[in-house]
C-alpha positions in Angstrom: 107.7 61.6 39.2 108.3 64.9 40.7 105.5 67.1 41.2 106.7 69.7 38.7 106.1 67.4 36.0 102.4 67.1 36.7 101.9 70.5 35.6 98.5 71.7 33.4 99.4 70.5 30.2 101.8 67.7 31.2 98.7 64.9 30.9 95.5 64.8 30.1 92.7 65.6 33.0 91.5 62.6 34.6 87.4 61.5 35.4 85.7 64.1 37.0 84.5 62.6 40.7 81.1 63.6 40.2 80.8 61.4 37.0 82.3 58.6 39.1 79.8 59.1 41.7 77.0 59.4 39.7 78.4 56.3 37.8 78.3 54.0 40.9 75.0 55.4 41.9 73.3 54.3 38.8 75.5 50.9 39.6 74.0 50.5 43.3 70.4 51.5 42.0 70.7 48.7 39.2 72.0 46.2 41.7 69.5 47.0 44.0 66.7 46.4 41.8 68.0 43.4 40.6 67.7 42.3 44.2 64.3 43.4 44.6 63.4 41.4 41.4 64.8 38.4 43.3 63.2 39.0 46.8 59.7 39.2 44.7 60.5 35.9 42.4 61.1 34.1 45.9 58.1 35.6 47.2 56.3 34.3 44.0 57.8 31.1 44.6 56.5 30.7 48.2 53.2 31.5 46.8 53.1 28.6 44.7 54.1 26.2 47.0 51.2 27.2 49.2 49.1 27.0 46.4 50.5 23.2 46.1 49.7 22.7 49.5 46.1 23.7 49.5 45.7 21.5 46.4 47.4 18.4 48.0 45.2 18.8 51.1 41.8 19.3 48.8 43.2 15.8 47.3 43.5 14.0 50.7 40.4 15.2 51.7 38.6 13.9 48.4 40.5 10.5 48.8 39.1 10.2 52.4 35.7 10.7 51.3 35.7 8.5 48.7 37.1 5.5 51.2 34.3 6.6 53.6 31.6 5.9 50.9 33.5 2.8 49.8 33.0 1.7 53.3 29.5 2.3 53.5 28.9 0.6 50.3 30.8 -2.4 51.9 28.7 -2.2 55.0 25.6 -2.3 53.4 26.8 -5.4 51.3 27.6 -6.9 54.6 24.1 -6.3 55.9 22.3 -7.1 53.1 24.0 -10.8 53.3 23.4 -10.8 57.0 19.7 -10.6 56.0 19.9 -13.4 53.4 21.7 -15.3 56.0 18.8 -14.7 58.5 16.0 -16.0 56.1 18.3 -19.1 55.3 18.6 -19.8 58.7 14.7 -19.3 59.0 13.9 -21.7 56.3 16.6 -24.2 57.8 14.4 -24.2 60.7 11.2 -24.9 59.1 12.8 -27.6 57.2 14.1 -29.3 60.5 10.3 -28.7 61.5 8.8 -30.5 58.5 11.8 -33.4 58.9 10.2 -33.7 62.8 6.9 -34.1 61.5 7.5 -36.4 58.9 9.9 -38.5 61.1 6.6 -38.8 63.7 4.4 -39.6 60.1 6.5 -42.6 59.5 7.1 -43.7 62.9 2.9 -44.1 62.8 3.2 -45.6 59.7 5.2 -48.4 61.3 3.3 -48.9 63.8 0.3 -49.4 61.5 2.2 -51.7 59.6 3.1 -53.9 62.1 -1.0 -53.9 62.8 -1.5 -54.3 59.6 0.9 -57.3 59.4 -0.8 -58.7 62.3 -4.1 -58.4 61.1 -2.9 -60.1 57.6 -1.8 -63.3 59.9 -5.1 -63.2 61.5 -7.5 -62.6 58.4 -6.0 -65.3 56.0 -8.7 -67.9 56.8 -11.4 -65.4 56.1 -9.7 -64.4 52.7 -9.8 -68.3 51.7 -13.5 -68.3 52.3 -14.2 -65.6 49.6 -11.2 -66.4 47.3 -13.6 -67.2 44.1 -15.0 -64.0 44.3 -11.9 -62.0 45.0 -10.1 -63.8 42.0 -13.0 -62.6 39.6 -12.9 -59.2 41.0 -9.1 -58.9 40.8 -9.0 -60.0 37.5 -11.6 -57.4 36.2 -9.6 -54.7 38.5 -6.4 -55.8 37.0 -7.8 -55.1 33.1 -9.0 -51.6 34.5 -5.9 -50.6 36.2 -4.0 -52.0 33.2 -6.1 -49.6 31.0 -5.5 -46.6 33.5 -1.6 -47.0 33.9 -1.1 -47.1 30.3 -2.9 -43.8 29.8 -1.0 -42.2 32.7 2.4 -43.2 31.3 1.5 -42.1 27.9 0.8 -38.5 29.6 4.0 -39.1 31.9 6.3 -40.1 28.7 5.0 -36.4 26.7 5.8 -34.2 29.8 9.1 -36.1 30.3 10.0 -35.4 26.6 9.2 -31.8 27.2 11.5 -31.6 30.2 14.2 -33.3 28.6 14.5 -31.0 25.7 14.1 -28.2 28.4 17.4 -29.8 30.2 19.2 -30.2 27.2 18.8 -26.5 26.0 19.6 -25.5 29.4 22.8 -27.9 29.5 23.8 -26.5 26.4 23.6 -23.0 27.6 25.6 -23.8 30.5 28.5 -25.4 28.5 28.3 -22.7 26.4 28.4 -19.9 29.0 31.2 -21.9 30.8 33.4 -22.4 27.5 32.8 -18.4 27.2 33.9 -18.1 30.7 36.9 -20.0 30.2 38.0 -18.1 26.9 37.5 -14.9 29.4 39.4 -15.9 32.1 42.3 -16.8 29.5 42.3 -13.4 28.1 42.4 -12.0 31.9 45.4 -14.1 33.0 47.1 -12.9 29.5 46.6 -9.3 30.6 47.8 -9.7 34.0 51.0 -11.3 32.6 51.3 -8.4 30.4 50.7 -6.0 33.0 53.3 -7.7 35.3 56.0 -7.5 33.0 54.9 -3.6 32.4 54.9 -3.0 36.0 58.5 -5.0 36.4 59.9 -2.6 33.5 58.2 0.5 35.5 60.3 -0.6 38.6 63.4 -0.7 36.9 62.9 2.7 35.3 61.9 3.8 39.1 65.3 2.5 40.3 67.1 4.3 37.7 65.6 7.1 38.4 66.0 6.8 42.1 69.8 6.6 41.0 69.5 10.1 39.4 67.4 11.6 42.3 70.5 11.1 44.8 72.9 12.2 42.6 70.9 15.4 41.6 70.3 15.9 45.2 73.9 15.7 46.0 74.7 18.3 43.0 71.4 20.7 44.9 73.2 20.6 48.0 76.9 21.1 46.9 75.1 24.0 45.1 73.2 25.3 47.9 76.5 25.2 49.9 78.5 27.5 47.1 75.6 29.5 46.6 75.6 30.4 50.5 79.5 30.7 50.2 79.3 33.2 47.4 76.6 35.3 49.5 78.8 35.2 52.3 81.5 36.7 50.2 78.8 39.1 48.3 78.6 40.5 52.2 81.7 41.1 52.7 82.2 42.8 49.5 79.3 45.1 50.3 80.8 45.8 53.8 84.3 46.6 52.3 82.5 48.9 49.5 80.9 50.7 52.4 84.2 50.8 54.1 85.8 52.1 50.6 82.9 54.8 50.2 83.3 56.3 53.6 87.3 56.6 53.2 86.8 58.2 49.7 84.6 60.6 51.2 86.8 61.4 53.9 90.0 61.7 51.5 87.8 64.2 49.2 86.6 66.4 52.1 90.3 66.3 53.3 91.5 67.2 50.1 88.8 69.9 49.4 89.6 71.3 53.0 93.5 71.5 52.3 93.0 73.1 49.0 90.7 75.7 50.9 92.7 76.6 53.7 96.2 75.5 53.7 97.9 75.4 50.2 100.8 73.1 49.5 103.8 74.2 49.2 106.4 71.9 48.1 110.5 72.5 47.9 111.0 73.8 44.8 114.2 74.5 42.4 115.6 78.0 42.7 114.5 78.8 39.2 110.8 78.1 40.1 110.5 79.7 43.2 107.8 82.2 42.5 104.3 82.2 43.8 102.4 81.2 40.2 104.7 78.5 40.3 103.5 77.2 43.9 99.9 77.3 42.8 100.9 75.0 39.9 102.5 72.8 42.3 99.1 72.7 44.2 97.0 72.4 41.2 99.4 69.0 40.2 98.9 67.3 43.8 95.7 67.7 43.3 95.4 65.8 40.2 97.8 63.3 41.7 95.3 62.6 44.4 92.5 62.9 41.8 94.4 59.9 39.9 95.0 57.8 42.3 91.2 58.1 43.6 90.1 57.2 39.5 92.1 53.9 39.8 90.7 52.9 43.6 87.2 53.5 42.0 88.2 51.7 38.8 89.3 48.7 40.9 86.1 49.0 43.2 84.1 48.9 39.9 85.9 45.8 38.8 85.3 44.1 42.4 81.5 45.1 42.3 81.4 43.7 38.4 82.9 40.3 39.6 80.4 40.3 42.7 77.5 40.9 40.6 78.5 38.2 38.1 79.1 35.6 41.0 75.6 36.7 42.3 74.2 36.3 38.6 75.7 32.2 38.8 74.0 32.1 41.9 70.8 33.1 40.8 71.1 30.6 38.1 71.8 28.1 40.4 68.9 29.1 42.8 66.7 28.7 39.5 67.9 25.1 38.8 67.4 24.3 42.6 63.7 25.7 42.2 63.7 23.7 38.9 64.2 20.6 41.1 62.3 21.2 43.9 59.3 21.5 41.2 60.4 18.2 40.1 60.0 16.5 43.1 56.8 18.4 43.5 55.6 16.3 40.4 57.4 13.3 41.6 55.2 13.4 45.0 52.1 14.0 42.9 53.1 10.7 40.7 53.2 9.0 44.1 49.8 9.7 45.3 48.8 9.0 41.9 50.7 5.1 42.5 48.8 5.0 46.0 45.4 5.9 44.7 45.8 3.5 41.6 46.8 0.5 44.6 43.7 1.2 46.3 41.8 0.4 43.1 43.9 -2.8 42.6 43.0 -3.5 46.5 39.1 -3.4 45.3 39.6 -5.0 42.3 41.2 -8.0 44.4 38.3 -7.6 46.7 35.7 -7.8 44.1 37.5 -11.2 42.6 37.7 -12.6 46.3 33.7 -11.9 46.2 33.2 -13.5 43.2 35.1 -16.6 44.1 32.8 -16.8 47.4 29.7 -16.9 45.0 31.2 -19.5 43.1 31.8 -21.6 46.0 28.4 -21.2 46.8 27.2 -22.3 43.5 29.6 -25.1 43.7 27.8 -26.3 47.1 24.2 -26.1 45.0 25.5 -28.2 42.5 26.9 -31.0 44.7 23.3 -31.0 46.7 21.9 -31.2 43.4 24.1 -34.0 42.5 23.3 -35.7 45.7 19.6 -35.2 45.1 20.4 -37.2 41.8 22.0 -39.7 43.4 18.9 -40.3 45.8 16.7 -40.5 42.7 19.1 -42.9 41.0 19.4 -45.2 44.2 15.5 -45.5 44.1 15.3 -46.2 40.8 17.9 -49.0 40.5 16.3 -50.3 43.7 12.7 -50.4 42.8 13.8 -52.1 39.4 14.8 -55.0 41.6 12.5 -55.5 44.4 9.5 -53.7 42.7 7.9 -57.4 42.3 8.3 -58.8 45.5 7.1 -55.4 47.4 3.9 -55.2 45.3 3.2 -59.0 45.9 3.9 -58.2 49.9 1.6 -55.1 49.4 -1.1 -56.8 47.5 -0.8 -59.6 50.2 -1.5 -56.8 52.5 -4.7 -55.2 51.4 -8.1 -56.5 51.7 -8.3 -58.0 48.3 -5.1 -60.1 49.1 -5.0 -64.2 48.5 -4.1 -65.6 51.7 -6.3 -66.5 54.6 -6.2 -64.1 57.6 -6.9 -65.4 61.4 -8.9 -62.3 62.3 -12.6 -62.4 61.9 -14.2 -59.4 59.9 -16.0 -57.7 63.3 -12.6 -57.7 65.0 -11.1 -55.8 61.7 -14.1 -53.3 62.1 -12.9 -49.5 62.9 -9.2 -50.3 61.8 -7.7 -47.7 59.3 -6.3 -48.7 56.2 -3.0 -47.3 55.6 -1.3 -47.8 51.9 2.3 -46.5 51.0 2.8 -46.1 47.6 5.7 -44.6 45.6 6.3 -44.3 42.2 8.3 -46.9 40.3 10.5 -44.9 37.5 10.6 -46.6 34.2 13.5 -47.0 31.7 12.9 -43.2 30.4 13.0 -41.5 34.0 16.4 -43.7 34.6 17.9 -42.3 31.4 16.6 -38.5 32.7 18.3 -39.4 35.8 21.7 -40.5 34.5 21.6 -37.5 31.6 20.9 -35.1 34.7 23.8 -36.4 36.6 26.1 -36.3 33.9 25.2 -32.7 33.0 25.9 -31.8 36.8 29.1 -33.2 37.0 30.3 -31.5 33.9 28.8 -28.3 35.0 31.0 -29.3 38.3 34.0 -29.6 36.5 33.8 -26.6 34.6 32.8 -23.9 37.6 36.3 -26.1 39.3 38.1 -24.9 36.4 37.2 -21.4 36.3 37.7 -21.3 40.0 41.0 -22.5 39.4 41.6 -19.6 36.4 40.4 -17.1 39.0 42.7 -18.2 41.6 45.5 -17.9 39.6 44.2 -14.4 38.1 43.9 -13.0 41.7 47.3 -14.1 42.5 48.7 -12.2 39.6 46.8 -9.3 41.0 48.3 -9.5 44.3 51.7 -9.8 42.6 50.5 -6.5 40.5 49.6 -4.8 43.8 52.7 -6.0 45.6 54.7 -4.2 42.7 53.0 -0.9 42.6 54.6 0.6 46.1 58.0 -0.2 44.9 57.4 1.8 42.1 55.6 4.6 44.3 59.1 5.0 46.6 61.1 7.0 43.7 60.6 10.4 42.8 61.7 10.4 39.0 62.8 14.1 37.6 62.0 15.4 34.2 61.0 13.4 31.4 61.3 10.2 33.5 58.4 11.1 35.6 56.0 12.0 32.8 57.0 8.7 30.8 56.5 6.9 34.3 52.9 9.1 34.7 51.7 7.8 31.2 53.0 4.2 32.2 50.9 4.3 35.3 47.8 5.4 33.5 48.1 2.9 31.4 48.0 0.5 34.3 45.1 2.3 35.5 43.1 1.8 32.2 44.1 -2.2 32.1 42.8 -2.4 35.7 39.3 -0.4 34.9 39.1 -3.0 31.8 39.9 -6.0 34.0 37.1 -5.0 36.8 34.7 -4.7 33.4 35.5 -8.0 32.8 35.2 -9.2 36.2 31.4 -7.8 36.1 30.9 -9.3 32.8 32.2 -12.6 34.5 29.8 -11.9 37.5 26.8 -11.5 35.2 27.5 -14.7 33.5 27.8 -16.5 37.1 24.4 -15.1 38.0 23.1 -16.1 34.7 24.5 -19.6 35.7 22.8 -19.7 38.7 19.7 -19.1 37.7 20.4 -21.9 35.2 20.9 -24.3 37.9 18.0 -23.2 40.2 15.9 -24.0 37.1 17.4 -27.4 36.8 17.0 -28.0 40.8 13.4 -27.0 40.3 13.0 -29.5 37.7 14.5 -32.2 39.6 12.2 -31.4 42.5 9.1 -31.7 40.0 10.5 -34.9 38.9 10.5 -36.1 42.6 7.1 -34.6 43.3 5.6 -36.7 40.2 7.6 -39.8 41.8 5.7 -39.2 44.9 2.4 -39.6 43.0 1.1 -43.2 43.4 0.5 -45.9 41.0 -2.0 -47.9 41.2 -0.9 -51.8 41.5 2.6 -51.7 42.8 3.9 -50.2 46.1 7.2 -49.6 47.3 8.8 -50.6 50.5 11.5 -48.5 51.2 14.7 -48.8 53.5 14.5 -45.8 55.7 17.8 -46.1 57.2 19.6 -45.9 53.8 21.8 -43.0 53.2 19.6 -41.6 50.6 15.8 -42.9 51.5 16.4 -41.7 55.3 13.8 -38.8 56.6 16.7 -36.4 56.7 17.9 -36.9 53.4 14.3 -36.9 52.2 13.9 -33.8 54.2 16.7 -32.0 52.6 
């Protein structure tokens, strides 16, 4: 377009350069404010991450303190166990010493029996001389002893009836407690199976969350790369903007300098060659330059708007990345919670192992009581068959025997008379011993069944604790993490309920131990009564039998 077409009224006046500068300055100020806000948000994010790290350190210290307290408790329990073991060893040593003393006494008794048998063989001739007197005396003494034995048997029968009632009540209580413990173990097994199914479902959900997490992490990495590319483009655009602004300022300066010092002279037609026309041409040239500058500024504004839009998009991507990082922090907290729950499951498994050990000790006590009952039964069966012969032998060895001795009276003077007498149980005591043996057998069977249920429950606990580390590995995102956290809380509550049930079973086991100790005390009392002498009948034991040996008696 020729310059003379760009006169004062040829086209409308373009935008002023000062207005364009003000607008550009306002846009730059808005961009600086947005950049400042972005930096403040980044600082806030760093401070929040620092707070999260401090909370995590506090949680780690708390967990360490809790572990130290548990170790101290385990140490105190071990010390108490060692003290009880030392007491048991001391009692065993005392029993061994008593057994040695009883063996010495038995050896002395055997020697005295041998001497007594010699004296019997030697004193038969003297006994034949006083046979008539002894017959009369023996008949009178037999009548007196018969009356005494009848009175003692009545007293013993009344005492044994009360003891049998106590033992029957204890047996019923033991059976009821064993049935209750069996029901509790069945409920425990059902809850453990339910926990196992819930753990498998949670493990499947964790696997799905892990797949989603990997896909989201790949998307986040791509968004980060794209954000870095946009930031680089933003830097380049800012450099180009500064270069264009410098070029614009230089062009304006040159235009003002040319307009002030060197007016522009154009070749005009002859009809327009006046001085006023030359001034108008100069103004038209200035208008052209201003229009070109305005077009350049508009292009620059469009570039700046596109750059700001890209920056806004990248800020949105950055916010998404921040949300993903917060989800990762929540997932880390969930993993720590899962580890804490795993430690709780390990503690419960240790409690179950201790309960199993205590039940094993109770089973050993039952076996010892059963051996004691078998020994008493053996003595009763042996005395039922050989009571008469042994009584006759002892009567023959007594000073009132009707046989003839070959030793005179003056030779027997100063000898010590030894009478080895034991109690011969009657039919009621045999029935009581058989009932005790049956009750102990039933209690032992129920204890073995309870131990089997407990081993199954401990195995289920092991499977649940093995499943928990696989649950703690992935990092769930969003609503999935909250759902898994609720499931972990439900598992923790069920674990606490199982621990309470274990404590209840432990108390019931202590109650059964007390009842077993009462039954053993009743057996020892019966054994003490059986050691009391009964007049008219004596028992020659079998010291080499497994039930009548001195070591078995001492045990």
